[in-house]
C-alpha positions in Angstrom: 227.7 178.6 28.8 227.6 181.4 26.3 225.3 182.3 23.4 225.9 184.7 20.6 223.3 187.4 20.1 221.8 187.3 16.6 220.1 190.2 14.7 216.5 189.2 13.6 214.8 191.9 11.7 215.5 195.6 12.1 215.0 195.9 15.9 215.0 192.4 17.4 217.9 190.5 18.9 217.6 186.7 19.7 219.7 184.0 21.3 219.2 180.2 21.0 218.1 178.0 24.0 220.4 175.2 25.2 219.3 171.9 23.7 219.7 170.0 27.0 217.6 172.5 28.9 214.9 172.2 26.2 214.7 168.4 26.5 214.8 168.5 30.3 211.9 171.0 30.5 209.9 169.6 27.5 209.9 172.9 25.7 208.3 172.8 22.2 207.8 175.2 19.4 205.0 177.7 20.3 205.3 177.2 24.1 205.3 180.2 26.4 208.3 180.9 28.7 208.3 183.1 31.8 210.9 185.8 31.6 211.9 188.0 34.6 214.3 191.0 34.4 216.6 191.9 37.2 219.1 194.5 36.2 221.7 192.6 34.1 220.1 189.3 34.8 217.4 187.8 32.5 215.8 184.6 34.0 213.9 182.3 31.7 211.6 179.7 33.2 209.7 176.9 31.4 206.2 177.6 32.6 204.9 174.2 31.3 207.4 172.3 33.3 206.0 170.6 36.5 208.4 168.8 38.9 206.9 165.7 40.5 209.5 164.6 43.0 208.3 161.7 45.1 209.6 159.3 47.7 208.6 156.3 49.7 210.0 156.0 53.3 209.6 153.8 56.3 209.8 156.2 59.3 208.6 153.8 61.9 212.0 153.7 63.5 212.4 157.4 63.9 211.8 159.4 67.1 208.6 161.5 66.9 210.7 164.8 67.0 212.8 163.5 64.1 209.7 162.6 62.1 208.6 166.3 62.3 212.1 167.4 61.1 212.0 164.8 58.3 208.7 166.2 57.0 210.0 169.7 57.1 213.1 168.7 55.2 211.3 166.8 52.4 208.9 169.8 52.0 211.8 172.2 51.8 213.7 170.0 49.3 210.7 170.2 46.9 209.1 166.8 47.1 205.6 166.8 45.8 204.5 163.3 47.0 205.5 161.3 50.0 204.3 157.7 50.9 205.3 157.2 54.6 205.1 153.9 56.4 204.7 154.5 60.1 202.9 151.5 61.9 202.3 153.8 64.8 199.2 156.0 65.4 201.3 158.4 67.6 203.6 159.0 64.7 200.6 159.7 62.4 199.5 162.3 64.9 202.9 164.0 64.6 202.7 163.8 60.8 199.2 165.4 60.9 200.4 168.3 63.2 203.5 169.0 61.2 201.7 169.0 57.8 199.7 172.0 59.0 202.9 174.0 58.9 203.7 173.0 55.3 201.9 175.3 52.9 200.4 173.3 50.0 200.8 169.9 51.6 197.8 167.7 52.3 197.4 164.2 53.6 195.5 162.4 50.9 195.3 158.9 52.4 196.0 157.7 56.0 195.5 154.8 58.3 197.3 153.1 61.2 200.0 151.8 58.9 200.8 154.5 56.3 199.9 157.9 55.0 200.2 159.6 51.6 201.1 163.3 51.5 200.8 165.3 48.3 201.3 168.9 47.2 197.9 170.1 46.1 199.3 172.7 43.8 202.5 173.0 41.8 202.1 176.8 41.7 201.1 178.0 45.2 199.6 181.4 45.0 202.1 183.1 47.4 204.8 185.6 46.7 208.3 184.8 47.9 209.4 188.3 48.7 206.2 189.2 50.6 206.3 185.9 52.5 209.9 186.5 53.6 209.0 190.1 54.7 206.1 188.8 56.7 208.3 186.2 58.4 210.6 189.0 59.4 207.8 191.1 60.8 206.3 188.2 62.7 209.7 187.3 64.3 210.0 191.0 65.3 206.5 190.9 66.8 207.5 187.8 68.8 210.4 189.6 70.4 208.3 192.7 71.0 205.6 190.5 72.6 208.2 188.8 74.8 209.5 192.1 76.1 206.0 193.5 76.9 204.7 190.3 78.4 207.8 190.0 80.7 207.4 193.6 81.8 203.6 193.0 82.5 204.1 189.6 84.1 201.8 188.0 81.5 202.7 184.3 81.3 199.9 183.5 78.8 201.3 185.9 76.3 204.8 184.4 76.7 203.3 180.9 76.2 201.5 182.2 73.1 204.8 182.8 71.4 204.7 179.2 70.2 201.6 180.0 68.2 203.3 182.9 66.5 206.3 180.7 65.7 204.1 178.3 63.8 203.4 181.0 61.2 207.1 182.0 61.1 207.9 178.3 60.4 205.2 178.1 57.6 206.5 181.1 55.8 210.2 180.2 56.1 209.6 176.6 55.0 207.7 177.9 52.0 210.5 180.2 51.0 213.1 177.4 51.4 210.9 175.2 49.2 210.7 177.8 46.5 214.4 178.1 46.4 214.9 174.4 46.1 212.3 174.1 43.4 213.9 177.0 41.6 210.6 178.9 41.6 212.1 182.0 43.0 214.1 184.3 40.8 214.1 187.9 42.0 216.0 190.4 44.1 219.8 190.8 44.5 219.8 188.5 47.5 218.7 185.6 45.3 221.8 185.8 43.2 223.6 183.9 46.0 220.8 181.4 46.8 222.9 179.3 49.1 223.4 182.3 51.3 219.8 183.3 51.2 218.8 179.7 52.1 221.1 179.8 55.1 219.7 183.2 56.3 216.1 182.0 56.0 217.0 179.0 58.1 218.5 181.4 60.7 215.3 183.4 60.7 213.3 180.2 61.4 215.8 179.3 64.2 215.3 182.8 65.6 211.6 182.1 66.0 212.4 178.9 67.9 214.8 180.8 70.1 212.0 183.3 71.0 209.7 180.3 72.0 212.5 179.0 74.3 213.1 182.4 75.7 209.4 182.8 76.5 209.4 179.6 78.5 212.4 180.7 80.5 210.8 184.2 81.1 207.6 182.6 82.5 209.6 181.2 85.4 211.6 184.4 85.9 210.9 187.3 88.1 211.1 190.7 86.5 214.8 191.5 86.1 216.1 194.8 84.8 219.2 193.1 83.3 217.1 190.8 81.2 214.9 193.7 80.1 217.9 195.7 79.0 219.3 192.7 77.1 216.0 192.1 75.3 215.7 195.8 74.3 219.2 195.6 72.9 218.2 192.5 71.0 215.2 194.3 69.6 217.4 197.1 68.4 219.7 194.6 66.7 216.7 192.9 65.1 215.4 196.2 63.6 218.8 197.1 62.3 219.4 193.6 60.7 215.9 193.7 59.1 216.8 197.1 57.5 220.3 195.9 56.6 219.0 192.8 54.9 217.1 194.9 52.3 219.4 197.9 52.2 222.9 196.9 53.2 225.3 199.7 54.3 228.6 199.8 56.2 227.0 202.0 58.8 224.3 199.5 59.6 226.8 196.6 59.6 229.0 198.4 62.1 226.1 199.2 64.4 224.7 195.7 64.4 228.2 194.4 65.2 228.4 196.9 68.1 225.1 195.7 69.6 226.1 192.1 69.1 229.4 192.7 71.0 227.5 194.6 73.7 225.0 191.8 74.2 227.8 189.3 74.5 229.7 191.4 77.0 226.5 191.9 79.1 225.7 188.2 79.2 229.2 187.3 80.2 229.1 189.9 83.0 225.7 189.1 84.4 226.1 185.4 84.1 228.9 185.6 86.6 227.5 188.2 88.9 223.8 188.6 89.1 221.8 185.9 87.3 221.0 182.3 88.0 218.4 179.6 87.2 215.8 180.6 84.6 217.2 184.2 84.5 220.5 182.9 83.4 218.9 180.5 80.9 216.9 183.5 79.4 220.2 185.5 79.1 221.8 182.6 77.1 218.7 182.4 74.8 219.0 186.1 74.2 222.7 185.6 73.3 221.8 182.7 71.0 219.2 184.9 69.2 221.8 187.7 68.9 224.2 185.1 67.2 221.5 184.2 64.7 221.0 187.9 63.8 224.8 188.4 63.6 224.8 185.7 60.9 222.7 188.0 58.8 225.3 190.7 59.1 228.4 188.8 58.2 226.6 186.8 55.3 225.8 190.0 53.5 228.9 192.1 53.9 229.7 191.9 50.2 226.3 193.4 49.1 227.3 197.0 50.1 230.9 196.6 48.7 229.8 198.0 45.3 229.3 201.4 46.9 233.1 201.6 47.4 234.2 200.1 44.0 
């Protein structure tokens, strides 16, 4: 779609708004529109438009773990109201627990047969960019905590990684919801929102990996091979975090080098020196490294302009 720029007065240029967009967003004469500038991009949002996606679903036949995943998905997809039939008090408990991870969601009505979940605000007072940065920082802290706790033989700190992961989940879910509700228009990364969405999911999975790693490390004796692997993973994480916000070929090459080195080490030690929980921990480190590598390859095009 293209619009011709029209001169209006001595110093004002105007364009017309698409009629379909006006109707869909109920825009009328005199309404205010939100406008955000981002280099050559000008994003226009109908500030008076409120989405009210809702669904009714019988979840009584789902496994409890799938109920939690279902809730996360409808939240991320931007649903504002969900009427859920469960017929199971145990499923209701799972719903209550998961709702705590979903920023803005509240259980409005509940009993032993159904519950009604609703978004309490159409404009949650959180900033997308700061929330994503905080999720990065928390995931980094999880890895740092895992390394220190393993060195200090601190099983309580390793078990506590699951608490930190809940906040990583909350922030990542919130960012995914903002993308799906088209309430985020910002930095260069957002120009390819499908890639950004995938990377945020990888960040959430990384937190899960840290929790599983912690569980394996609790049952593991202090092993210098695992410490070295985790320290390499920590270096990869720091590079990927920097690369995400300022992509360069040098950072891409270094993250790739660490990724290959971790893979080589895991292959070597899995055959020679590790077994049981130690071996499981090594595989969790490799899985986390794979998630971080996804960040590298998904953003290779963002530094290409430097060579144009």
